[in-house]
C-alpha positions as CSV (number, residue, x, y, z in Angstrom):
1,M,0.0,0.0,0.0
2,H,1.4,3.4,-1.0
3,D,1.1,6.2,1.5
4,S,1.1,9.5,-0.5
5,S,1.7,11.5,2.7
6,V,5.2,10.1,3.0
7,P,7.7,12.4,1.2
8,N,9.8,10.8,-1.6
9,A,13.2,10.2,-0.2
10,G,14.6,9.7,-3.7
11,L,15.6,6.1,-2.9
12,S,13.5,3.2,-4.0
13,R,13.1,0.1,-1.9
14,R,14.8,-2.0,-4.6
15,R,17.8,0.3,-4.8
16,F,18.1,0.5,-1.0
17,M,18.2,-3.3,-0.7
18,S,21.1,-3.5,-3.3
19,L,23.3,-0.7,-1.8
20,S,26.4,-1.4,0.3
21,A,28.4,1.0,2.3
22,Q,31.0,1.2,-0.4
23,S,28.4,1.8,-3.1
24,L,27.1,4.7,-1.1
25,A,30.6,6.3,-0.9
26,L,30.8,6.1,-4.7
27,L,27.4,7.7,-5.2
28,G,28.7,11.1,-4.2
29,A,31.6,11.1,-6.7
30,T,29.7,9.6,-9.6
31,A,26.5,11.5,-9.2
32,V,28.3,14.8,-9.6
33,T,30.2,13.8,-12.7
34,A,27.3,11.9,-14.3
35,Q,25.2,15.0,-14.5
36,L,27.8,16.8,-16.6
37,I,27.7,14.5,-19.6
38,P,25.7,16.0,-22.4
39,V,22.8,14.1,-24.0
40,T,24.0,15.0,-27.5
41,L,26.8,12.4,-27.1
42,L,24.4,9.5,-26.9
43,A,24.5,8.1,-30.5
44,D,27.6,9.8,-31.7
45,E,31.1,8.7,-30.8
46,A,32.8,10.9,-28.3
47,P,35.9,12.6,-29.5
48,Q,39.0,10.7,-28.2
49,E,40.3,13.9,-26.5
50,A,37.1,14.1,-24.5
51,L,37.6,10.6,-23.0
52,P,39.4,10.2,-19.7
53,K,42.5,8.1,-19.9
54,L,41.8,4.6,-18.7
55,P,44.0,1.6,-18.3
56,A,43.7,-1.0,-21.1
57,G,40.6,-3.3,-20.7
58,L,38.7,-1.2,-18.1
59,L,36.4,0.5,-20.6
60,Q,35.7,-2.9,-22.3
61,M,35.0,-4.4,-18.9
62,G,32.5,-1.7,-18.2
63,R,30.8,-2.2,-21.5
64,D,30.6,-6.0,-20.9
65,I,29.1,-5.6,-17.4
66,Y,26.4,-3.1,-18.6
67,P,26.1,-3.5,-22.4
68,H,24.2,-0.6,-23.9
69,D,25.0,-0.1,-27.6
70,R,23.2,3.3,-27.7
71,L,25.6,4.8,-25.2
72,N,29.0,6.0,-26.3
73,D,32.3,5.5,-24.4
74,L,32.2,8.8,-22.6
75,H,29.2,7.6,-20.5
76,Y,31.2,4.6,-19.3
77,A,34.6,6.3,-19.0
78,T,33.5,9.2,-16.7
79,P,32.4,7.0,-13.8
80,L,35.3,4.6,-14.4
81,A,37.8,7.5,-14.2
82,A,36.2,8.6,-10.9
83,L,36.6,5.1,-9.6
84,L,40.2,5.0,-10.7
85,D,40.9,8.3,-8.9
86,K,39.3,6.9,-5.7
87,Q,40.6,3.3,-5.8
88,G,43.5,3.3,-8.1
89,A,45.4,0.5,-6.4
90,L,42.4,-1.9,-6.4
91,V,41.6,-1.1,-10.1
92,S,45.3,-1.5,-11.2
93,Q,45.7,-4.8,-9.3
94,G,42.3,-6.1,-10.6
95,L,43.1,-5.3,-14.2
96,K,46.5,-6.8,-13.9
97,E,45.0,-10.1,-12.7
98,L,42.3,-9.9,-15.4
99,Q,44.8,-9.3,-18.1
100,A,47.0,-12.1,-16.8
101,S,44.1,-14.5,-16.8
102,A,43.1,-13.5,-20.3
103,R,46.7,-14.1,-21.6
104,E,47.0,-17.4,-19.7
105,R,43.7,-18.8,-21.0
106,H,43.5,-17.3,-24.5
107,G,46.9,-15.8,-25.3
108,K,45.5,-12.3,-25.8
109,A,44.7,-9.2,-23.9
110,F,41.3,-9.0,-22.3
111,E,40.0,-6.3,-24.7
112,A,41.1,-8.3,-27.7
113,L,39.0,-11.4,-26.8
114,A,35.6,-12.3,-28.2
115,E,32.7,-11.3,-26.1
116,N,31.9,-14.8,-24.8
117,D,35.5,-15.2,-23.6
118,R,35.5,-11.8,-21.9
119,V,32.2,-12.6,-20.2
120,A,33.5,-16.0,-19.0
121,L,36.6,-14.2,-17.4
122,L,34.3,-11.7,-15.8
123,R,32.0,-14.3,-14.3
124,A,35.1,-15.9,-12.7
125,I,35.8,-12.7,-10.8
126,E,32.3,-11.3,-10.2
127,T,32.3,-12.0,-6.5
128,G,35.6,-10.2,-5.9
129,P,36.1,-6.6,-4.7
130,F,37.5,-5.3,-8.0
131,F,34.5,-6.4,-10.1
132,R,32.0,-5.2,-7.4
133,E,33.6,-1.8,-7.3
134,V,33.5,-1.4,-11.1
135,R,29.9,-2.7,-11.3
136,S,28.9,-0.3,-8.6
137,A,30.6,2.8,-10.1
138,L,28.9,2.1,-13.4
139,M,25.5,1.3,-11.9
140,F,25.4,4.8,-10.3
141,G,27.3,6.5,-13.2
142,L,24.9,5.2,-15.8
143,Y,21.5,4.7,-14.1
144,D,21.6,7.8,-11.9
145,N,22.5,10.0,-14.9
146,T,19.3,12.0,-15.5
147,A,20.4,12.7,-19.1
148,L,20.1,9.0,-19.8
149,F,16.8,8.3,-18.1
150,G,14.8,8.4,-21.4
151,L,17.1,5.8,-23.0
152,F,16.3,3.3,-20.3
153,G,12.5,4.0,-20.4
154,Y,12.5,5.8,-17.0
155,E,10.2,8.8,-17.1
156,G,11.6,10.4,-13.9
157,S,9.9,11.0,-10.6
158,S,6.3,10.1,-10.4
159,V,5.5,11.3,-6.9
160,E,4.5,14.8,-8.2
161,K,1.9,13.1,-10.4
162,G,0.3,10.8,-7.9
163,G,2.9,8.0,-7.7
164,Y,3.6,4.9,-9.8
165,V,0.5,3.0,-8.7
166,H,-1.7,5.3,-10.8
167,R,0.9,6.3,-13.4
168,G,3.7,4.4,-15.0
169,F,3.7,1.2,-13.0
170,N,3.5,-1.1,-16.0
171,D,4.9,1.3,-18.7
172,L,8.3,-0.3,-19.2
173,D,8.1,-2.5,-22.3
174,W,11.7,-3.8,-22.1
175,L,11.5,-5.7,-18.8
């Protein structure tokens, strides 16, 4: 039962249940930078000079975790760069191990592998802290970016219009 007298705290029950203390710490850093990415860069390729410098394989890892063909690299690179600034040692060590695993199993760098091979390598590390931090940074960097809401079928806050029970509850056609 929805109580319309309770103010919207901006945090859904589903999101609250999935948050960890580390994820909340990343929220502040990624929420600020995510709002600065212009919508005009959705379908077009971002100029290389606009992309933050990332270690080899990190951008591909991000695209494999949250694959959205309509988003360009800048939308992935911005939250990943913020993560790299905050947890550089964890990211560097995690990428080093991921690249070593790719070379050991397939004889190539992670980013040079076929998608199914990359996904298999990521599944092997998905419970580790490196993978969890990358996933968390991208979750907030992509899905809390108001400029991208329309691409994901999210129409924004509904509390001002009576809540989701009466408007938009079953509108998503891609779930």
